[in-house]
C-alpha atoms as an extended CHARMM CRD file, in Angstrom:
* protein
*
        84  EXT
         1         1  MET       CA              4.5330000000     -100.6550000000     -180.1110000000  PROA      1               0.0000000000
         2         2  VAL       CA              5.0200000000      -97.3980000000     -181.9280000000  PROA      2               0.0000000000
         3         3  ALA       CA              5.7580000000      -96.5100000000     -185.5430000000  PROA      3               0.0000000000
         4         4  PHE       CA              7.6030000000      -93.4430000000     -186.7690000000  PROA      4               0.0000000000
         5         5  VAL       CA              9.8980000000      -92.0780000000     -189.4590000000  PROA      5               0.0000000000
         6         6  TYR       CA             13.5720000000      -91.6680000000     -188.5440000000  PROA      6               0.0000000000
         7         7  ASP       CA             16.3400000000      -90.7200000000     -190.9700000000  PROA      7               0.0000000000
         8         8  GLY       CA             13.8060000000      -91.0450000000     -193.7890000000  PROA      8               0.0000000000
         9         9  ASN       CA             12.8540000000      -94.6370000000     -192.9340000000  PROA      9               0.0000000000
        10        10  ARG       CA              9.6650000000      -95.9510000000     -191.3400000000  PROA      10              0.0000000000
        11        11  ARG       CA             10.3670000000      -97.9270000000     -188.1610000000  PROA      11              0.0000000000
        12        12  VAL       CA              8.2330000000     -100.0660000000     -185.8640000000  PROA      12              0.0000000000
        13        13  VAL       CA              9.7130000000     -100.4740000000     -182.3930000000  PROA      13              0.0000000000
        14        14  GLU       CA              9.0990000000     -101.8080000000     -178.8990000000  PROA      14              0.0000000000
        15        15  PRO       CA              9.9490000000      -98.7760000000     -176.7330000000  PROA      15              0.0000000000
        16        16  HSD       CA             11.8540000000      -99.7140000000     -173.5690000000  PROA      16              0.0000000000
        17        17  MET       CA             13.3580000000      -96.5160000000     -172.1520000000  PROA      17              0.0000000000
        18        18  VAL       CA             13.4260000000      -92.7580000000     -172.6610000000  PROA      18              0.0000000000
        19        19  SER       CA             16.3950000000      -91.0290000000     -171.0590000000  PROA      19              0.0000000000
        20        20  VAL       CA             18.5250000000      -87.9090000000     -171.1770000000  PROA      20              0.0000000000
        21        21  TYR       CA             22.0980000000      -88.6330000000     -172.2340000000  PROA      21              0.0000000000
        22        22  ARG       CA             25.2090000000      -86.8440000000     -170.9840000000  PROA      22              0.0000000000
        23        23  ASP       CA             25.2320000000      -84.5780000000     -174.0560000000  PROA      23              0.0000000000
        24        24  GLY       CA             21.6520000000      -83.4500000000     -173.2870000000  PROA      24              0.0000000000
        25        25  ASP       CA             19.9400000000      -85.4330000000     -176.0570000000  PROA      25              0.0000000000
        26        26  VAL       CA             16.6670000000      -87.1370000000     -175.1520000000  PROA      26              0.0000000000
        27        27  MET       CA             16.9090000000      -90.6870000000     -176.4670000000  PROA      27              0.0000000000
        28        28  LEU       CA             14.5040000000      -93.5610000000     -177.0370000000  PROA      28              0.0000000000
        29        29  HSD       CA             16.0650000000      -96.9920000000     -176.4580000000  PROA      29              0.0000000000
        30        30  ALA       CA             13.9900000000      -99.5690000000     -178.3260000000  PROA      30              0.0000000000
        31        31  TRP       CA             13.9360000000     -102.9790000000     -179.9630000000  PROA      31              0.0000000000
        32        32  GLN       CA             13.3990000000     -102.2960000000     -183.6600000000  PROA      32              0.0000000000
        33        33  ARG       CA             10.9490000000     -104.8300000000     -185.0920000000  PROA      33              0.0000000000
        34        34  CYS       CA             11.1020000000     -103.6810000000     -188.6960000000  PROA      34              0.0000000000
        35        35  GLY       CA             12.2100000000     -100.8850000000     -190.9570000000  PROA      35              0.0000000000
        36        36  GLY       CA             15.3860000000      -98.9240000000     -191.3290000000  PROA      36              0.0000000000
        37        37  SER       CA             18.4510000000     -101.0760000000     -190.8230000000  PROA      37              0.0000000000
        38        38  GLY       CA             16.7290000000     -104.2640000000     -189.6510000000  PROA      38              0.0000000000
        39        39  THR       CA             15.8430000000     -105.8950000000     -186.3430000000  PROA      39              0.0000000000
        40        40  ASP       CA             18.0440000000     -105.0720000000     -183.3390000000  PROA      40              0.0000000000
        41        41  TRP       CA             18.4680000000     -102.6950000000     -180.4050000000  PROA      41              0.0000000000
        42        42  ARG       CA             18.4980000000      -99.0680000000     -181.5150000000  PROA      42              0.0000000000
        43        43  ASP       CA             18.7930000000      -95.6550000000     -179.9010000000  PROA      43              0.0000000000
        44        44  PHE       CA             16.7720000000      -92.8580000000     -181.4830000000  PROA      44              0.0000000000
        45        45  GLU       CA             17.1870000000      -89.1620000000     -180.7960000000  PROA      45              0.0000000000
        46        46  VAL       CA             13.6470000000      -88.0990000000     -179.8750000000  PROA      46              0.0000000000
        47        47  ALA       CA             14.0170000000      -84.6930000000     -181.5800000000  PROA      47              0.0000000000
        48        48  LYS       CA             14.5580000000      -86.4720000000     -184.9250000000  PROA      48              0.0000000000
        49        49  ILE       CA             11.4790000000      -88.7350000000     -184.6980000000  PROA      49              0.0000000000
        50        50  GLU       CA              8.7630000000      -87.7660000000     -187.1860000000  PROA      50              0.0000000000
        51        51  ARG       CA              5.1440000000      -88.8920000000     -187.6360000000  PROA      51              0.0000000000
        52        52  LEU       CA              4.9980000000      -90.9030000000     -184.4030000000  PROA      52              0.0000000000
        53        53  ALA       CA              1.9590000000      -93.1750000000     -184.0860000000  PROA      53              0.0000000000
        54        54  ILE       CA              0.8700000000      -95.7480000000     -181.5430000000  PROA      54              0.0000000000
        55        55  THR       CA              0.1750000000      -99.0510000000     -183.3060000000  PROA      55              0.0000000000
        56        56  GLU       CA             -2.3650000000     -101.7500000000     -182.4880000000  PROA      56              0.0000000000
        57        57  TRP       CA              0.4930000000     -104.2030000000     -181.7960000000  PROA      57              0.0000000000
        58        58  THR       CA              1.7160000000     -104.8590000000     -178.2680000000  PROA      58              0.0000000000
        59        59  PHE       CA              4.5050000000     -106.7420000000     -176.5250000000  PROA      59              0.0000000000
        60        60  ARG       CA              4.3680000000     -108.5000000000     -173.1560000000  PROA      60              0.0000000000
        61        61  LYS       CA              7.7940000000     -107.9880000000     -171.5770000000  PROA      61              0.0000000000
        62        62  PRO       CA             11.1940000000     -106.4450000000     -172.2230000000  PROA      62              0.0000000000
        63        63  HSD       CA             13.0400000000     -107.9570000000     -175.1620000000  PROA      63              0.0000000000
        64        64  SER       CA             16.0630000000     -110.1320000000     -174.3630000000  PROA      64              0.0000000000
        65        65  GLY       CA             19.2660000000     -108.1430000000     -174.1000000000  PROA      65              0.0000000000
        66        66  TYR       CA             17.5790000000     -105.2020000000     -172.3580000000  PROA      66              0.0000000000
        67        67  HSD       CA             20.1510000000     -103.7120000000     -169.9630000000  PROA      67              0.0000000000
        68        68  PRO       CA             19.1530000000     -100.1330000000     -169.1290000000  PROA      68              0.0000000000
        69        69  SER       CA             22.0440000000      -99.6030000000     -166.7310000000  PROA      69              0.0000000000
        70        70  ALA       CA             24.5140000000      -99.9550000000     -169.6380000000  PROA      70              0.0000000000
        71        71  LYS       CA             23.3120000000      -96.7560000000     -171.3500000000  PROA      71              0.0000000000
        72        72  PRO       CA             25.1610000000      -93.3930000000     -170.9100000000  PROA      72              0.0000000000
        73        73  TYR       CA             22.2100000000      -91.5160000000     -169.4210000000  PROA      73              0.0000000000
        74        74  VAL       CA             22.1300000000      -88.9130000000     -166.6800000000  PROA      74              0.0000000000
        75        75  ARG       CA             18.3810000000      -89.1210000000     -166.0930000000  PROA      75              0.0000000000
        76        76  ILE       CA             15.6740000000      -91.6640000000     -166.8660000000  PROA      76              0.0000000000
        77        77  VAL       CA             12.3790000000      -90.1890000000     -168.0340000000  PROA      77              0.0000000000
        78        78  CYS       CA             10.5900000000      -93.5580000000     -168.1310000000  PROA      78              0.0000000000
        79        79  ARG       CA             11.5420000000      -97.1950000000     -168.6210000000  PROA      79              0.0000000000
        80        80  LEU       CA             10.3620000000     -100.7740000000     -168.4880000000  PROA      80              0.0000000000
        81        81  GLU       CA             11.6230000000     -102.6960000000     -165.5170000000  PROA      81              0.0000000000
        82        82  PRO       CA             14.1250000000     -105.3730000000     -166.5650000000  PROA      82              0.0000000000
        83        83  VAL       CA             13.0280000000     -108.9730000000     -166.0510000000  PROA      83              0.0000000000
        84        84  GLU       CA             15.6040000000     -110.9170000000     -164.0510000000  PROA      84              0.0000000000
């Protein structure tokens, strides 16, 4: 997992995909474990992420509800493979 500051709030997330959206923004699609506006799926504009740090915490597989094909991307930079 990674921790960072976004919109002034510390977040801890399980990163699942980094992609380039149609508008050109590079986005991180992640399951937010804590911080900010609570636990749920979130998209973060990479250019707005501050103080990024890799944590000692890990996760074993994609979180339920992970559907990378539903995102409005034009290019995938990296992603976890969905578990069927």
